[in-house]
N, CA, C and O atoms as a MOPAC input file, in Angstrom:
PM7 MOZYME 1SCF
protein

 N     26.98200 1    -8.63700 1    10.90800 1
 C     26.82300 1    -8.82600 1     9.83900 1
 C     26.30700 1    -8.22400 1     9.01100 1
 O     25.10500 1    -8.45600 1     9.14000 1
 N     26.51700 1    -7.32300 1     7.90600 1
 C     25.65300 1    -6.77700 1     7.14800 1
 C     25.70600 1    -7.25800 1     5.49600 1
 O     26.70900 1    -7.64000 1     4.89400 1
 N     24.47700 1    -7.13400 1     5.02000 1
 C     24.57500 1    -7.24600 1     3.79400 1
 C     23.54200 1    -6.65900 1     2.79200 1
 O     22.46000 1    -6.47500 1     3.35000 1
 N     23.55200 1    -6.35900 1     1.66200 1
 C     22.55200 1    -5.95100 1     0.82800 1
 C     21.82100 1    -6.93800 1    -0.02400 1
 O     22.37700 1    -7.66300 1    -0.85000 1
 N     20.65300 1    -6.92200 1     0.20600 1
 C     19.88800 1    -7.83700 1    -0.48000 1
 C     19.01800 1    -7.14200 1    -1.72400 1
 O     18.28800 1    -6.15200 1    -1.66400 1
 N     19.37900 1    -8.10000 1    -3.02300 1
 C     18.75900 1    -7.55000 1    -4.27600 1
 C     17.09700 1    -7.57100 1    -3.89900 1
 O     16.69500 1    -8.23600 1    -2.94500 1
 N     16.36300 1    -6.93100 1    -4.57800 1
 C     15.06400 1    -7.03100 1    -4.52700 1
 C     14.37400 1    -8.50800 1    -4.82800 1
 O     13.41800 1    -9.02000 1    -4.24500 1
 N     15.21500 1    -9.06000 1    -5.99500 1
 C     14.59200 1   -10.46100 1    -6.03400 1
 C     14.69400 1   -11.50700 1    -4.88200 1
 O     13.92000 1   -12.43400 1    -4.64400 1
 N     15.86000 1   -11.13300 1    -4.20300 1
 C     15.93100 1   -12.38700 1    -3.08700 1
 C     14.94500 1   -11.95300 1    -1.78500 1
 O     14.47100 1   -12.72900 1    -0.95600 1
 N     14.74900 1   -10.27900 1    -1.85600 1
 C     13.93600 1   -10.02000 1    -0.65800 1
 C     12.48400 1   -10.64500 1    -1.07700 1
 O     11.74700 1   -11.25000 1    -0.29800 1
 N     12.16200 1   -10.33600 1    -2.71000 1
 C     10.65600 1   -10.83100 1    -3.02400 1
 C     10.53600 1   -12.28000 1    -2.75100 1
 O      9.47200 1   -12.66200 1    -2.26500 1
 N     11.56300 1   -13.23200 1    -3.01600 1
 C     11.69100 1   -14.72500 1    -3.03000 1
 C     11.46700 1   -15.08600 1    -1.33000 1
 O     10.76600 1   -16.00100 1    -0.89800 1
 N     12.15700 1   -14.23700 1    -0.62300 1
 C     11.59700 1   -14.33900 1     0.94800 1
 C     10.37200 1   -14.15400 1     1.58800 1
 O      9.82600 1   -14.77600 1     2.49900 1
 N      9.97100 1   -12.95300 1     0.78200 1
 C      8.51900 1   -12.28200 1     1.36900 1
 C      7.62000 1   -13.27900 1     0.89900 1
 O      6.87200 1   -13.80800 1     1.72200 1
 N      7.57200 1   -13.65100 1    -0.41000 1
 C      6.68200 1   -14.64700 1    -1.11200 1
 C      6.69000 1   -16.06500 1    -0.48700 1
 O      5.69900 1   -16.78800 1    -0.59000 1
 N      7.54800 1   -16.36700 1     0.00800 1
 C      7.57700 1   -17.36800 1     1.03300 1
 C      6.94300 1   -17.46000 1     2.00200 1
 O      6.28500 1   -18.44600 1     2.33300 1
 N      7.08200 1   -16.18700 1     2.73800 1
 C      6.28900 1   -15.99900 1     4.06000 1
 C      5.00200 1   -15.75800 1     3.69800 1
 O      4.20000 1   -15.90000 1     4.62000 1
 N      4.42000 1   -15.34500 1     2.34300 1
 C      3.03900 1   -15.32600 1     1.96700 1
 C      2.43400 1   -16.78800 1     1.83900 1
 O      1.23500 1   -16.93200 1     2.07400 1
 N      3.08200 1   -17.69700 1     1.53800 1
 C      2.96500 1   -19.00400 1     1.18400 1
 C      2.57200 1   -19.77200 1     2.68500 1
 O      1.71900 1   -20.65600 1     2.75300 1
 N      3.20100 1   -19.36700 1     3.63900 1
 C      2.98200 1   -19.93100 1     4.84600 1
 C      1.83800 1   -19.65100 1     5.69000 1
 O      1.34900 1   -18.52900 1     5.82800 1
 N      1.42600 1   -20.71900 1     6.25500 1
 C      0.19700 1   -20.06900 1     7.15800 1
 C      0.34100 1   -21.34100 1     8.50400 1
 O      0.82600 1   -22.47100 1     8.56200 1
 N     -0.30800 1   -20.50400 1     9.38800 1
 C     -0.19700 1   -21.18200 1    10.79300 1
 C     -0.71900 1   -22.36100 1    10.79300 1
 O     -1.44800 1   -22.62500 1     9.83600 1
 N     -0.52200 1   -23.33800 1    11.77600 1
 C     -0.81700 1   -24.59400 1    11.95300 1
 C     -2.54900 1   -24.73700 1    12.35900 1
 O     -3.19500 1   -25.78100 1    12.44900 1
 N     -3.06500 1   -23.20300 1    12.57700 1
 C     -4.54500 1   -23.34100 1    12.99300 1
 C     -5.32900 1   -23.17700 1    11.87900 1
 O     -6.52800 1   -23.45500 1    11.84500 1
 N     -4.53000 1   -22.62500 1    10.74300 1
 C     -5.34000 1   -22.18400 1     9.59600 1
 C     -5.52900 1   -20.93100 1     9.39300 1
 O     -6.31900 1   -20.60100 1     8.50900 1
 N     -5.01700 1   -20.18700 1     9.97400 1
 C     -5.55800 1   -18.67200 1     9.93700 1
 C     -4.71700 1   -18.20500 1     8.50900 1
 O     -3.75600 1   -18.83900 1     8.07400 1
 N     -5.23800 1   -17.05300 1     7.91800 1
 C     -4.78400 1   -16.59800 1     6.51300 1
 C     -3.26000 1   -16.30200 1     7.04900 1
 O     -2.89300 1   -16.14100 1     8.21300 1
 N     -2.33200 1   -16.27500 1     5.60000 1
 C     -1.14600 1   -15.88800 1     5.63400 1
 C     -1.23400 1   -14.30800 1     6.34400 1
 O     -2.23600 1   -13.59200 1     6.35600 1
 N      0.03200 1   -14.00900 1     6.89200 1
 C      0.33600 1   -12.96200 1     7.58000 1
 C      0.44500 1   -11.81900 1     6.53500 1
 O     -0.10300 1   -10.76700 1     6.86200 1
 N      1.09700 1   -11.86100 1     5.26800 1
 C      1.39500 1   -10.88900 1     4.26900 1
 C      0.79200 1   -11.69400 1     2.95000 1
 O      0.77000 1   -12.90300 1     2.71600 1
 N      0.38100 1   -10.73300 1     2.29200 1
 C     -0.13800 1   -11.35800 1     0.86200 1
 C      0.83400 1   -10.92300 1    -0.21700 1
 O      1.79800 1   -10.22800 1     0.10600 1
 N      0.65200 1   -11.27300 1    -1.43400 1
 C      1.62800 1   -11.14000 1    -2.49100 1
 C      1.89100 1    -9.32400 1    -2.78000 1
 O      2.95200 1    -8.73300 1    -2.98100 1
 N      0.77100 1    -8.89400 1    -2.71700 1
 C      0.85200 1    -7.20800 1    -3.07100 1
 C      1.74900 1    -6.58500 1    -2.09600 1
 O      2.67900 1    -5.89200 1    -2.51000 1
 N      1.53000 1    -6.79300 1    -0.62300 1
 C      2.26900 1    -6.16200 1     0.42200 1
 C      3.61700 1    -6.82600 1     0.44200 1
 O      4.53100 1    -6.16000 1     0.92800 1
 N      3.92900 1    -8.21500 1    -0.07500 1
 C      5.18200 1    -8.60000 1    -0.15600 1
 C      6.00900 1    -7.99400 1    -0.89200 1
 O      7.14500 1    -7.67900 1    -0.54000 1
 N      5.35200 1    -7.71200 1    -2.32300 1
 C      6.10900 1    -7.07500 1    -3.28500 1
 C      6.35100 1    -5.40300 1    -2.91600 1
 O      7.32300 1    -4.74100 1    -3.28100 1
 N      5.34000 1    -4.97800 1    -2.19700 1
 C      5.46900 1    -3.62400 1    -1.82200 1
 C      6.77200 1    -3.37100 1    -0.73800 1
 O      7.62700 1    -2.48800 1    -0.68500 1
 N      6.52700 1    -4.46400 1     0.01600 1
 C      7.70900 1    -4.48000 1     1.48000 1
 C      8.97900 1    -4.62200 1     0.53300 1
 O      9.91300 1    -3.85300 1     0.76100 1
 N      9.09900 1    -5.52900 1    -0.50000 1
 C     10.21700 1    -5.62300 1    -1.07800 1
 C     10.87500 1    -4.58600 1    -1.58500 1
 O     12.03600 1    -4.31600 1    -1.27900 1
 N     10.05400 1    -3.82300 1    -2.53300 1
 C     10.57700 1    -2.49800 1    -3.19700 1
 C     11.13000 1    -1.56100 1    -2.02200 1
 O     12.18100 1    -0.92700 1    -2.11300 1
 N     10.27500 1    -1.55600 1    -0.89400 1
 C     10.65100 1    -0.44600 1     0.07000 1
 C     12.02700 1    -0.54800 1     0.67800 1
 O     12.68000 1     0.43200 1     1.03700 1
 N     12.48100 1    -1.99200 1     0.78100 1
 C     13.86400 1    -2.41600 1     1.23000 1
 C     14.80500 1    -2.70500 1     0.36200 1
 O     15.90100 1    -3.09000 1     0.77000 1
 N     14.51900 1    -2.56000 1    -1.08400 1
 C     15.48900 1    -2.70500 1    -2.03300 1
 C     16.75100 1    -1.77500 1    -1.67200 1
 O     16.76900 1    -0.62300 1    -1.24000 1
 N     17.84300 1    -2.69200 1    -2.00500 1
 C     19.06900 1    -1.54100 1    -1.78600 1
 C     19.44600 1    -1.09200 1    -0.82700 1
 O     20.23400 1    -0.14700 1    -0.83400 1
 N     18.95700 1    -1.68200 1     0.35100 1
 C     19.17000 1    -1.03700 1     1.91000 1
 C     20.06300 1    -2.18000 1     2.39100 1
 O     19.92900 1    -3.33000 1     1.97200 1
 N     20.98600 1    -1.81100 1     3.29500 1
 C     21.56500 1    -2.79600 1     4.11900 1
 C     20.98800 1    -2.86700 1     5.26100 1
 O     20.67200 1    -1.96400 1     6.03600 1
 N     20.82600 1    -4.31200 1     5.35500 1
 C     20.31000 1    -4.86500 1     6.96400 1
 C     20.97700 1    -4.82300 1     7.86900 1
 O     21.92400 1    -5.60400 1     7.77600 1
 N     20.93300 1    -4.00800 1     9.15400 1
 C     21.73200 1    -3.96800 1    10.31500 1
 C     21.34200 1    -5.18500 1    11.53000 1
 O     20.73000 1    -6.21300 1    11.24000 1
 N     21.69100 1    -4.94400 1    12.54900 1
 C     21.78200 1    -5.74000 1    13.72700 1
 C     20.51600 1    -5.47600 1    14.43200 1
 O     20.49100 1    -4.38200 1    14.99600 1
 N     19.63400 1    -6.08200 1    14.52300 1
 C     18.45700 1    -6.17400 1    15.30400 1
 C     18.76400 1    -5.33100 1    16.32000 1
 O     19.92900 1    -5.15600 1    16.67700 1
 N     17.67200 1    -4.69600 1    16.91000 1
 C     17.80000 1    -3.44400 1    18.23900 1
 C     16.62300 1    -3.80200 1    18.92200 1
 O     15.50100 1    -3.88100 1    18.42200 1
 N     16.97700 1    -4.03800 1    20.22700 1
 C     15.56600 1    -4.22200 1    21.27000 1
 C     14.92000 1    -2.86700 1    21.22800 1
 O     13.69600 1    -2.85600 1    21.10000 1
 N     15.56800 1    -1.70400 1    21.31700 1
 C     14.81300 1    -0.26200 1    21.32200 1
 C     15.03700 1     0.68200 1    20.55100 1
 O     16.23000 1     0.59200 1    20.25800 1
 N     14.64000 1     1.44800 1    20.10000 1
 C     14.86500 1     2.65000 1    19.08600 1
 C     14.17600 1     4.03800 1    19.59900 1
 O     12.97700 1     4.07200 1    19.87600 1
 N     14.87000 1     4.97100 1    19.68600 1
 C     14.61400 1     6.13200 1    20.03200 1
 C     13.21700 1     6.53800 1    19.05400 1
 O     13.15700 1     6.30200 1    17.84700 1
 N     12.01400 1     7.26600 1    19.94400 1
 C     10.55600 1     7.04900 1    19.14400 1
 C     11.18200 1     8.60700 1    18.20900 1
 O     10.72400 1     8.76900 1    17.07800 1
 N     12.02500 1     9.47700 1    18.66500 1
 C     12.24900 1    10.62900 1    17.93700 1
 C     12.95000 1    10.20100 1    16.64900 1
 O     13.00400 1    11.09000 1    15.80000 1
 N     13.46600 1     9.09500 1    16.34200 1
 C     14.17700 1     8.64900 1    15.31000 1
 C     13.12700 1     7.56400 1    14.27200 1
 O     13.53200 1     6.96400 1    13.27600 1
 N     11.74600 1     7.52700 1    14.81300 1
 C     10.93000 1     6.84700 1    13.92200 1
 C      9.82700 1     7.93500 1    13.33400 1
 O      9.46500 1     8.96700 1    13.89800 1
 N      9.44600 1     7.49300 1    12.21200 1
 C      8.38800 1     8.25800 1    11.55200 1
 C      7.00000 1     7.37000 1    11.64000 1
 O      6.76400 1     6.63800 1    12.60100 1
 N      6.25400 1     7.50300 1    10.69500 1
 C      4.99500 1     6.78900 1    10.51700 1
 C      4.94000 1     5.29600 1    10.35200 1
 O      5.66900 1     4.78800 1     9.50000 1
 N      4.22300 1     4.61500 1    11.01300 1
 C      4.44900 1     2.99000 1    10.68800 1
 C      3.38000 1     2.71100 1     9.39100 1
 O      2.32900 1     3.27300 1     9.08600 1
 N      4.04000 1     1.72300 1     8.84300 1
 C      3.29200 1     1.37400 1     7.65100 1
 C      3.38700 1     0.09700 1     7.71200 1
 O      4.46100 1    -0.49700 1     7.80900 1
 N      1.82800 1    -0.65500 1     7.63900 1
 C      1.61300 1    -1.99500 1     7.99700 1
 C      1.60100 1    -2.81100 1     6.86500 1
 O      1.15100 1    -2.35000 1     5.81600 1
 N      2.12600 1    -4.22200 1     6.92800 1
 C      2.54600 1    -4.90600 1     5.89100 1
 C      1.60800 1    -6.33200 1     6.55400 1
 O      2.06700 1    -7.00400 1     7.47700 1
 N      0.62200 1    -6.54900 1     6.08100 1
 C     -0.13300 1    -8.00000 1     6.74900 1
 C     -0.63000 1    -7.62500 1     8.18100 1
 O     -1.01200 1    -6.56000 1     8.66700 1
 N     -0.49300 1    -8.82600 1     8.65600 1
 C     -0.76800 1    -8.72200 1    10.13100 1
 C      0.17900 1    -9.00400 1    11.02900 1
 O     -0.03400 1    -9.45200 1    12.15600 1
 N      1.38700 1    -8.71200 1    10.48600 1
 C      2.42100 1    -9.33100 1    11.63400 1
 C      3.90100 1    -8.34700 1    11.42500 1
 O      4.80500 1    -8.44500 1    12.25500 1
 N      4.01100 1    -7.45300 1    10.28500 1
 C      5.03100 1    -6.45300 1     9.86000 1
 C      4.65300 1    -5.36600 1     9.81700 1
 O      3.55900 1    -5.10300 1     9.31600 1
 N      5.61100 1    -4.25800 1    10.43100 1
 C      5.31600 1    -2.94100 1    10.39300 1
 C      6.90900 1    -2.36500 1     9.67400 1
 O      8.02200 1    -2.85000 1     9.87700 1
 N      6.61900 1    -1.43500 1     8.98300 1
 C      8.01600 1    -0.69100 1     8.76900 1
 C      7.88700 1     0.61400 1     9.29700 1
 O      6.87900 1     1.27200 1     9.03800 1
 N      8.83500 1     1.08600 1    10.04200 1
 C      8.62300 1     2.62500 1    10.56100 1
 C      9.63600 1     3.30900 1     9.72100 1
 O     10.81000 1     2.95200 1     9.62900 1
 N      9.11900 1     4.27200 1     9.14300 1
 C     10.46500 1     5.27700 1     8.14900 1
 C     11.01600 1     5.70600 1     9.37000 1
 O     10.33000 1     6.01900 1    10.34300 1
 N     12.62600 1     5.73100 1     9.32400 1
 C     13.32600 1     6.35200 1    10.41400 1
 C     13.56300 1     7.84700 1     9.80400 1
 O     12.92000 1     8.31100 1     8.86200 1
 N     14.57500 1     8.49900 1    10.49500 1
 C     15.33400 1     9.82900 1    10.18600 1
 C     16.24300 1     9.39900 1     9.18000 1
 O     16.76000 1     8.28100 1     9.16400 1
 N     16.39900 1    10.13600 1     8.49000 1
 C     17.45200 1    10.14400 1     7.29300 1
 C     17.32200 1     8.82000 1     6.48700 1
 O     16.21300 1     8.44900 1     6.10400 1
 N     18.58100 1     8.02100 1     6.19800 1
 C     18.33000 1     7.13600 1     5.39900 1
 C     17.89000 1     5.45700 1     5.58900 1
 O     17.86800 1     4.60500 1     4.70000 1
 N     17.57500 1     5.30100 1     6.95000 1
 C     17.06700 1     4.17300 1     7.75400 1
 C     15.95300 1     4.07500 1     8.03100 1
 O     15.45000 1     5.02200 1     8.63500 1
 N     15.09200 1     2.86200 1     7.69600 1
 C     13.84800 1     2.48700 1     8.02200 1
 C     14.02200 1     1.22000 1     9.05900 1
 O     15.05300 1     0.55000 1     9.02700 1
 N     13.14800 1     0.98300 1     9.81300 1
 C     13.24000 1     0.18500 1    10.63600 1
 C     11.88800 1    -0.97600 1    10.76800 1
 O     10.77800 1    -0.76400 1    11.25600 1
 N     12.41500 1    -2.23500 1    10.16000 1
 C     11.50400 1    -3.23800 1    10.13800 1
 C     11.11900 1    -3.95100 1    11.38400 1
 O     12.03300 1    -4.32400 1    12.11900 1
 N      9.82800 1    -4.20100 1    11.73600 1
 C      9.62800 1    -5.09400 1    13.12500 1
 C      8.51700 1    -6.04000 1    12.57300 1
 O      7.48500 1    -5.78500 1    11.95200 1
 N      9.01300 1    -7.11100 1    12.96200 1
 C      8.08300 1    -8.35300 1    12.69300 1
 C      7.60100 1    -8.85100 1    14.06000 1
 O      8.37800 1    -9.39800 1    14.84200 1
 N      6.39000 1    -8.66700 1    14.31600 1
 C      5.82500 1    -8.76900 1    15.82200 1
 C      6.07800 1   -10.32100 1    15.97300 1
 O      6.12100 1   -11.05700 1    14.98800 1
 N      6.21900 1   -10.71000 1    17.08900 1
 C      6.49100 1   -11.95700 1    17.58400 1
 C      5.49100 1   -12.93000 1    17.19400 1
 O      5.81000 1   -14.11800 1    17.17900 1
 N      4.10200 1   -12.50300 1    16.81600 1
 C      2.79000 1   -13.43800 1    16.52600 1
 C      2.02700 1   -12.44200 1    15.74200 1
 O      2.24600 1   -11.23100 1    15.72500 1
 N      1.03000 1   -13.13300 1    15.04100 1
 C     -0.03300 1   -12.54900 1    14.21400 1
 C     -0.83300 1   -11.55900 1    15.08400 1
 O     -1.32000 1   -11.97700 1    16.13500 1
 N     -1.00500 1   -10.23200 1    14.70200 1
 C     -1.85400 1    -9.21300 1    15.25900 1
 C     -3.19200 1    -9.42500 1    14.79600 1
 O     -3.24400 1    -8.70800 1    13.79700 1
 N     -4.37200 1   -10.01700 1    14.93400 1
 C     -5.51000 1   -10.21100 1    14.29500 1
 C     -6.18500 1    -8.68000 1    14.29700 1
 O     -6.27700 1    -7.92200 1    15.26200 1
 N     -6.63900 1    -8.45300 1    12.89000 1
 C     -7.02700 1    -7.11100 1    12.89400 1
 C     -6.23400 1    -6.00300 1    12.67100 1
 O     -6.72900 1    -4.87600 1    12.66700 1
 N     -4.92800 1    -6.22200 1    12.46500 1
 C     -3.78900 1    -5.52600 1    12.20700 1
 C     -3.69600 1    -5.24200 1    10.81400 1
 O     -3.17200 1    -6.18700 1    10.22400 1
 N     -4.06900 1    -4.10800 1     9.91900 1
 C     -3.90900 1    -4.25100 1     8.67200 1
 C     -3.58400 1    -2.64400 1     8.10600 1
 O     -3.39100 1    -1.74200 1     8.92100 1
 N     -3.55300 1    -2.44200 1     6.90000 1
 C     -3.05500 1    -0.97600 1     6.53100 1
 C     -3.85900 1     0.06000 1     6.41400 1
 O     -3.52900 1     1.16900 1     5.99400 1
 N     -5.31400 1    -0.39200 1     6.91300 1
 C     -5.93000 1     0.84400 1     7.34600 1
 C     -6.07700 1     1.37100 1     8.58400 1
 O     -6.69200 1     2.42100 1     8.77200 1
 N     -5.53500 1     0.69700 1     9.50600 1
 C     -5.46000 1     1.06500 1    10.81600 1
 C     -4.20100 1     2.25400 1    11.25100 1
 O     -3.16200 1     2.41700 1    10.61100 1
 N     -4.61000 1     3.02400 1    12.52400 1
 C     -3.56400 1     3.57400 1    12.90400 1
 C     -3.12900 1     2.77000 1    13.91800 1
 O     -3.90900 1     1.96100 1    14.42000 1
 N     -1.97500 1     2.87300 1    14.30300 1
 C     -1.73500 1     2.23000 1    15.40700 1
 C     -1.08000 1     2.92100 1    16.77700 1
 O      0.02100 1     3.47300 1    16.77900 1
 N     -1.80700 1     2.81700 1    17.75300 1
 C     -1.48200 1     3.33800 1    19.05600 1
 C     -0.44000 1     2.80000 1    19.70900 1
 O     -0.48700 1     1.57000 1    19.70700 1
 N      0.49700 1     3.26800 1    20.27500 1
 C      1.76200 1     2.70600 1    20.97300 1
 C      1.71800 1     3.24100 1    22.57300 1
 O      1.57500 1     4.39900 1    22.96400 1
 N      1.86000 1     2.21900 1    23.23500 1
 C      2.16400 1     2.54200 1    24.52100 1
 C      3.67000 1     2.38800 1    25.04400 1
 O      4.22100 1     1.28800 1    25.10700 1
 N      4.28400 1     3.58500 1    25.41000 1
 C      5.58200 1     3.42400 1    25.93300 1
 C      5.80800 1     3.95600 1    27.23300 1
 O      5.04500 1     4.75200 1    27.77900 1
 N      6.85700 1     3.51200 1    27.72400 1
 C      7.48000 1     4.56900 1    28.93400 1
 C      8.74300 1     4.91800 1    28.57600 1
 O      9.67100 1     4.15700 1    28.30100 1
 N      8.73400 1     6.08500 1    28.59300 1
 C     10.08600 1     6.91600 1    28.04100 1
 C     10.32500 1     7.13500 1    26.79600 1
 O      9.27900 1     7.04200 1    26.15300 1
 N     11.26700 1     7.39600 1    26.12300 1
 C     11.56000 1     8.04300 1    24.87700 1
 C     11.74900 1     6.92600 1    24.02700 1
 O     12.20600 1     7.29800 1    22.94600 1
 N     11.57600 1     5.70000 1    24.09500 1
 C     11.97600 1     4.68200 1    23.35200 1
 C     10.67500 1     3.85400 1    22.93800 1
 O      9.64100 1     3.97100 1    23.59600 1
 N     10.75600 1     3.03600 1    21.85600 1
 C      9.67400 1     1.90100 1    21.43500 1
 C     10.78800 1     0.75400 1    21.75500 1
 O     11.94600 1     1.02400 1    21.43600 1
 N     10.55700 1    -0.33800 1    22.28300 1
 C     10.99500 1    -1.51500 1    22.47600 1
 C     10.45700 1    -2.75100 1    22.40700 1
 O      9.24900 1    -2.79800 1    22.63800 1
 N     11.00600 1    -3.76800 1    22.15500 1
 C     10.51500 1    -5.19800 1    21.90700 1
 C      9.68600 1    -5.40700 1    23.21800 1
 O     10.04500 1    -5.09500 1    24.35400 1
 N      8.58900 1    -5.95500 1    22.86800 1
 C      7.57400 1    -6.06700 1    23.74400 1
 C      6.76200 1    -5.05100 1    24.18700 1
 O      5.94100 1    -5.36500 1    25.04900 1
 N      6.79400 1    -3.66200 1    23.73000 1
 C      6.17300 1    -2.59100 1    23.86400 1
 C      4.68900 1    -3.10800 1    23.59100 1
 O      4.45300 1    -3.92400 1    22.70000 1
 N      3.82200 1    -2.63500 1    24.32700 1
 C      2.30500 1    -2.84400 1    23.42000 1
 C      1.71300 1    -2.03300 1    22.29400 1
 O      1.89300 1    -0.83000 1    22.47800 1
 N      1.18500 1    -2.26700 1    21.39500 1
 C      0.47000 1    -1.82100 1    20.33800 1
 C     -1.13200 1    -1.97700 1    20.10100 1
 O     -1.64400 1    -3.09700 1    20.10400 1
 N     -1.84700 1    -0.87100 1    19.90900 1
 C     -2.89200 1    -1.38900 1    19.43700 1
 C     -3.49400 1    -0.76100 1    18.05800 1
 O     -3.46600 1     0.43100 1    17.75300 1
 N     -3.87200 1    -1.49600 1    17.53200 1
 C     -4.52800 1    -1.00100 1    16.06100 1
 C     -5.96500 1    -0.69100 1    16.16400 1
 O     -6.81000 1    -1.44900 1    16.64000 1
 N     -6.20000 1     0.61800 1    15.62300 1
 C     -7.50800 1     1.15000 1    15.84100 1
 C     -7.76900 1     1.30000 1    14.28200 1
 O     -6.92600 1     1.68100 1    13.47000 1
 N     -9.19300 1     0.90500 1    13.97800 1
 C     -9.49300 1     1.03700 1    12.46200 1
 C     -9.86700 1     2.55000 1    12.39200 1
 O    -10.38400 1     3.16100 1    13.32800 1
 N     -9.54100 1     3.09900 1    11.14800 1
 C     -9.43300 1     4.66300 1    11.01300 1
 C    -10.74300 1     5.02200 1    10.66600 1
 O    -11.07400 1     6.18100 1    10.91400 1
 N    -11.64700 1     4.18700 1    10.08800 1
 C    -13.07800 1     4.53100 1     9.71800 1
 C    -13.88000 1     4.50300 1    10.63300 1
 O    -14.65500 1     5.45200 1    10.74600 1
 N    -13.94100 1     3.27500 1    11.67000 1
 C    -14.86900 1     3.15600 1    12.71900 1
 C    -14.31000 1     3.49700 1    14.12300 1
 O    -15.09300 1     3.54600 1    15.07200 1
 N    -12.91100 1     3.74900 1    14.30600 1
 C    -12.64200 1     4.09200 1    15.66200 1
 C    -12.33100 1     2.85300 1    16.58000 1
 O    -11.47200 1     2.98600 1    17.45100 1
 N    -12.92100 1     1.77400 1    16.44300 1
 C    -13.09800 1     0.19500 1    16.84700 1
 C    -11.44100 1     0.13500 1    17.13500 1
 O    -10.77300 1     0.52800 1    16.17900 1
 N    -10.77500 1    -0.24900 1    18.17800 1
 C     -9.69700 1    -0.86700 1    18.29300 1
 C     -9.63900 1    -2.24400 1    18.45100 1
 O    -10.57800 1    -2.88500 1    18.92200 1
 N     -8.11400 1    -2.96300 1    17.92100 1
 C     -8.38700 1    -4.37100 1    17.99100 1
 C     -7.71300 1    -4.81300 1    19.41000 1
 O     -7.70300 1    -4.19100 1    20.47200 1
 N     -7.11800 1    -6.16500 1    19.07100 1
 C     -6.40900 1    -6.82700 1    20.21600 1
 C     -5.16400 1    -5.87000 1    20.58500 1
 O     -4.80800 1    -5.08300 1    19.70800 1
 N     -4.49500 1    -5.87700 1    21.77500 1
 C     -3.13800 1    -5.30200 1    22.30400 1
 C     -2.29000 1    -6.36200 1    21.50500 1
 O     -2.63500 1    -7.53700 1    21.38000 1
 N     -1.44500 1    -5.95800 1    21.11700 1
 C     -0.33300 1    -6.85600 1    20.46000 1
 C      1.08400 1    -6.40700 1    20.77400 1
 O      1.10200 1    -5.25700 1    21.21400 1
 N      2.26700 1    -6.97800 1    20.67600 1
 C      3.65700 1    -6.72700 1    21.27800 1
 C      4.67800 1    -6.38600 1    19.86400 1
 O      4.59100 1    -6.84900 1    18.72700 1
 N      5.45800 1    -5.59400 1    20.32500 1
 C      6.35900 1    -5.35200 1    19.01500 1
 C      7.52100 1    -6.52600 1    19.10900 1
 O      7.74800 1    -7.17600 1    20.13000 1
 N      8.07400 1    -6.64100 1    18.10300 1
 C      9.31500 1    -7.26600 1    18.18600 1
 C     10.44100 1    -6.71300 1    18.14900 1
 O     10.40300 1    -5.61900 1    18.71100 1
 N     11.52500 1    -6.99900 1    17.70000 1
 C     12.95900 1    -6.34500 1    17.60200 1
 C     12.66900 1    -5.50100 1    16.46300 1
 O     11.64500 1    -5.55700 1    15.78200 1
 N     13.78500 1    -4.60600 1    16.28800 1
 C     13.63200 1    -3.35800 1    15.26600 1
 C     14.90200 1    -3.90000 1    14.41700 1
 O     15.93900 1    -4.21900 1    14.99900 1
 N     14.77700 1    -3.97900 1    13.13100 1
 C     15.74300 1    -4.21400 1    12.21700 1
 C     16.11000 1    -3.03600 1    11.32100 1
 O     15.25700 1    -2.65600 1    10.51900 1
 N     17.15200 1    -2.49200 1    11.36600 1
 C     17.30200 1    -1.22000 1    10.74100 1
 C     18.05400 1    -1.54300 1     9.28600 1
 O     19.11500 1    -2.16700 1     9.24700 1
 N     17.48400 1    -1.12200 1     8.28700 1
 C     17.53000 1    -0.81700 1     6.78600 1
 C     18.06900 1     0.32000 1     6.40400 1
 O     17.39000 1     1.34500 1     6.33700 1
 N     19.32400 1     0.29000 1     6.11100 1
 C     19.81700 1     1.64400 1     5.82500 1
 C     20.32700 1     1.83200 1     4.33800 1
 O     20.96200 1     0.91500 1     3.81600 1
 N     20.06700 1     2.97600 1     3.65800 1
 C     20.52800 1     3.17300 1     2.14700 1
 C     21.75200 1     3.47100 1     2.13200 1
 O     22.17300 1     4.43100 1     2.77800 1
 N     22.53600 1     2.69800 1     1.39000 1
 C     24.21500 1     3.05400 1     1.40700 1
 C     24.35800 1     4.59700 1     1.15100 1
 O     23.34200 1     5.18400 1     0.77800 1
 N     25.28500 1     5.17000 1     1.28000 1
 C     25.80400 1     6.40800 1     0.90800 1
 C     26.23900 1     6.38300 1    -0.37900 1
 O     27.10900 1     5.59200 1    -0.74400 1
 N     25.60000 1     7.35000 1    -1.27000 1
 C     25.85300 1     7.49900 1    -2.73300 1
 C     27.46600 1     8.00000 1    -2.90200 1
 O     27.84800 1     8.98600 1    -2.27100 1
 N     28.37100 1     7.26900 1    -3.78000 1
 C     29.40000 1     7.65900 1    -3.92100 1
 C     29.44600 1     9.27800 1    -4.38800 1
 O     28.50500 1     9.86200 1    -4.92500 1
 N     30.67100 1     9.83100 1    -4.08400 1
 C     30.91100 1    11.51000 1    -4.60400 1
 C     31.45700 1    11.37900 1    -6.00800 1
 O     31.73300 1    12.38600 1    -6.66000 1

């Protein structure tokens, strides 16, 4: 099933995610500014069926939102949302993300490692979740 979500709905969903905290009392996985930026980035895109693997050649640079959400700009009109299965301590928008893959695809469960761009120190190894494609609809001619 595919749907187009208006920015207000995405914002509501993302702001609700902001309010949630883990039972251990850790900080929320995404703040309000990141939630608003993410909603803007996904505005008027059609959410597709989650994919377990995506060809690495179709993925652009990752953009981090909070400690559990990554958007890969894809080729053409598609961006891929990846919600990590659990919070990745130390992952933030100042990090480079090292990916470890075997083959030409990034897949659910593949390890990633955040590396601080200023200090060069690496964080813990975390795992990718499923890739949800968000595609801009074609403009009518």
